[in-house]
N, C-alpha and C positions, 0 to 999 in steps of 0.2 A: 504494500500500500504506500502511496506517495506521501511526502511530507504535507502537501497541500490537503490531502484527504484527512490528515490528522489535525488540521488547522484549528478546529474548535475545541480540541481536547484541552481541558483545563478551564473552560469558561464557567458558566453557571453550573454546568453538570460535569465539568472537567473533561470527560471523554464522550460526550453525548453525540457529537457529529459522527463518530465512528460507528455508533449504533445505527444511525440512520443510513449511512453509506454502506455499511457492512450488510445490511439487509436489502439493499437494492432500492431504497426509497428515492424516487426521482419525481420531483414536482415541477411542472412547467412554470415558466416565469409568469404567464398570464394568471395562473391560479394564485400564486403568491401575491401578485399585484391586486387581485380581487380582495384578498384577505387584508390588504393594507389600505383599503378605502377608509379615509378619515384618519390615517396615521399621522397627518400633519398636526393633529391635536397633541401629539407627544411633545410638541414645543412648549406647551403650557405646563407640563409637569416638570418638577424640579427647579422652578423659577423663584421660589421663595428664598430670600437672602437676608442676612443680618451682617453687621460689621464684623469682618473676620478677625479672629484672634489667633495667636500662635502659642502653643503649649510645648515646652521642651520636656521630653521624656527622660526617664532615669538613665538611659544609655546615650543621651545627647540628640536623639532623633527629634524632629519637629513635626507636629501634626496640626492640621487646620481645624479650627473650632469656630462655631457660630452660636450665639446665644440670643434667643428670642425673649426679651424682657416682658414681664407681665404688665397689663394695662391697669388703669386706675380702679377698675371694678373688680380686679382679681382678689381672691381671698389671701390676705397677708400671711395666713397660717399654712397655706398650701405648700407642699414640698416642691423642690426643683425636680423636673423630669428629665432624665438623661437617656437619649435614644442612641443605641449603638448598632451600626449596620453590619451586614454580612459580607462574606467572601465575594470578591469581584464586583461589589456594588460601591455606593458612596452614600453620604447622608441624604441625598435627594430621594432615595427610595422611601423615605418617611414622608413623602409629600402630603398625603392625605391626613396623616396624624398631625403633622406640623401645622397644616392649614386649620384643623379643627381645634387644636390646643392653643394656638397663637393668641396672645393677649390675655388669656385666662390663667395661664401658668407660666412660670419661668422654665423655658425648655432649652436644654443644651444638646447640641448635635456636633459630631466631629467625624472627619474622614479618617478611618483607621490608617495606620502607617502604610505608606507606599500606595495607598488608594486615593482616588478622587483628587482633591486639591492639596493633599499632603505630599511633601517632597519624598522622593525615594529614600527609604531608610538604608543605612549601611549595615545590614545584617540583623540578627535577632527577629526574624520574621516567623514567629511561632506563637502558639496560644498563650504560653506563660508570659511572654512579653506583652501581649495584648492586654492581659490582666493588669500588668504594671502600668501600661499606658492609660488605662482607665483610672487607675489610682492617681496618676499625674493630672489628668483632667479634673478630677474631683478636688484635688488639693489646690489647683491654681485657678479654677473657674467657678466652683460652687461654694455655697455656704449653707449651713443648716441641714435639715433633713432632705433626703433625695430618694426618688423612685428610679430604679435602674431597669431599663427595658432593652433587651438585646434580641435581634433577629439573626438566625442562622449562626454564622461565626461570631456575631455580636453577642449572642447568648453564651457561647463558649467563653468569650472574653469576660462576661459577668461572672460565670462560674469560676474561672481562674482567679479573678479578683477576690471573690468570696473566700477562696481557699487561703489566699495570702493575707486577708484582712478580716478575719472572723469577728473581731471586736467591734468593727464598724457596723456590724449587723445587730448590735445590741443598742445602738443609739442613732447614728446618722442615717443608715439605710433603712427606710421604713416600708419598702415594698419592692418586689422583683417581678418583672414580666419576662418570660422566656417564650419567644415566638419562633415556631418552625426551626427548632434547634435540638440539641442533644448533648448529653454528657459523655457520649461514647457510642460504640456499636456501629459506626459508619463502615460501609464497604463500598468505596468509590468505584471499584471495578464492576459492580453490579449495574452501573449505567451502560456498560457494554453488553452484558448478557447475564441473566440470572443463572445460566448454566455453567458459567466459569467457576471452578472450585475456588474457595476462599484462599487456600494456600498458594495457588498459582496466581490468582488475581492480585493479591497483596504484593507480589513481586513484579508482576507484569505492568500494572498501571503506572507505578512510580518510575519504572525504567523508561517507559514511553515518554512520559512527561519530561523526565530529565534529558532524554535524547533530543527532544524538540527544543529544549531551552538553549541548545547550542546554536540555534538559528532563529532567535526570537523575532527578528525583523521579517523573515519570511512568513512566520506564523501569523504575526500581527497584520501583515498585508492581506492574508487570506481571511482573517477574522474581521476585516474592515466593517464598520458600521454601515448598515443598509444592504448587506448581502442577503440573498435569498436564504442561504444556508443558516446564517445567523438568526434570521427572523424565525425560521422553522424550529431551530433548536431552542430558542427562548420560549416559543409557544409551547413546545412539547415538554420541556423539563422545568420551567419556572411556574407553569400554571396547571391547575387540575382539569380533569376531563369534564367536570360538571360546572366549571366557572364561566366558560365561554367569554374569555377576555376580549375587550374591544381592541382592534388593531393598534390603536395609539398606545395602549399599555404595553403590548408586546414590543413595540418599537422602542418605548422608553427603557424597558429592561435590556433589550439588545444593545442600546447605546451605552448603558452603564457597563455592561459586560465587555464590550469591545474597546471601551476607553481605558480599561485596566490592562496594562501591558502584560504580555504573556509571561515574561520572565518573573513578574511579581506572582502570577498564578502558580508558576512552577515552583517557586521558592516556598510558598505556603502549603502547597499540596501535601507533602509528606506528613504534616501534622495531623491530618484528618484520619488516616487509616489506623494510626496507633492511639487515637484518643480513647481513654478509658478512665472516667472520673465519677462513675456512678456511686462508688463507695465513699466519695468525699464531698457529697453535696448536702450533708446533714446540717451544715451551717444555715441553710435556707429554712430550716424548721422554725427559726426564731423570728421570721418576718412573713407577712402575707405574700404568698407566691402564686402567681397565675401562669399557667402554661397553655398557650394557644397553638393550635396546629390545624392543618388541612388534612382531611382524610385521604386525599389523592396526592400527597406530597411524595415525590419520587426520590428526593434527595435526603431528607430527614424524615423517614416514614413515621406515621402516626403511632406505631408500636413503640417507638423510642420515647415519644412524649408521654405515652401511657406509663412506660416504665419509670420515667422521672417522677411522674405524679404519684406513683405507688411508693416511691422512696422519700418524698418530701411530705412530711406529716402536715395535714391541714391545707395542702395546696388545692388550687381550683383548676380543673382541666376543662378547657373549652375547645371542642372539636367543630371545625367548620366543614360541613358536608360538601364534598365535591371540589374543595379548594386545594391548591397545590402549595409549592414552596413559597410563592410570593403572596401568601395570605394577607399581608399588609396592604396589598393593592387589590386583591380579589374581594376581601371582606373588610374594607377600611373602617366601616362604622363599628363592626364588632371589635376589632383590635383597639380602636380609640376608646370605645366604651369600657373595655377592660382596663386600659391605662387610667382612665378617669376614676374607675372604681377603686383602684389601688391608691390613687391620690386622695380620694374622699375618705377612704378607710383611715389613712394616716391623719387627716384633719380631725376626724371623730375621735381617734385614739388620743390625740393630743388634747382635745377638749375634755375627754373623760379623765385624763391624767391631772389636768388643772383642777377639776372639780373635786377629785379625791385628795388633792394636796392639802 
């Protein structure tokens, strides 16, 4: 198989294009164009901005941060909401949540290291460091109580942070939202085929990604935004069978994926197959925790969300029927409602604490 055929390996689904090409899926351009009717609306997504800030991380890397300050009508007791995006995306993926929460809460968003508007980091592109980066954001940009919400790799960042800073979950962290994510159990090679044995797949997929990283310019050229292949991969792997996403949303996701350089994807990729932190998420017992997932998520299956829910005492599990990995775009009102619920719980708890004092 040619390098171009592997071009989309590592994007939202890492090796999703191989699955499509390997099974002989060929969609004519006119069919894709028909699906893209109205895709120009994608230009309206991800346009919400605030004054940029720079946060320097523990290893010297710099990340791009934006803060939406609350309006005059906002509850002064409300916690700051921190939204952490996933692999190959950027803060813009929270478009609907940011739009709904803006002015009502203090909302902090940032582009994870080497993603979006953050400069390329010089190493340490792994889940443990992402947890440390979140700690840097909280220390430099937030004050008072916070609700942490992570999507996909962002949820893994929150879990890594929790393991490093359990004491903060006794006072500052007053709520956690884990969206389309997991503490482990990922099998990236399953995006190729469910028939590939795990032993072979765990060696095969990283080797392919590493080989392609030797020619990132070639891969990025084939992954260019607007390609038919990219659009189809985003539609197949980011969204669920039952969500019927509008073309503009598919285009929006495709743009975020292709704007993330392939060598960044390849550097982070090894962290996912070996992730196993299910036995270390007990720190979340101490705060209200909500787990949201789509039942058609092909990247972080709903079974992994159910497993986390069974391990975190008192957690709330919300399953969105027919939605996929980008449930934050497919069911934005549901995700926003759950974030607001966590924030409101924190306010009520604070009020009860005052009354009892």
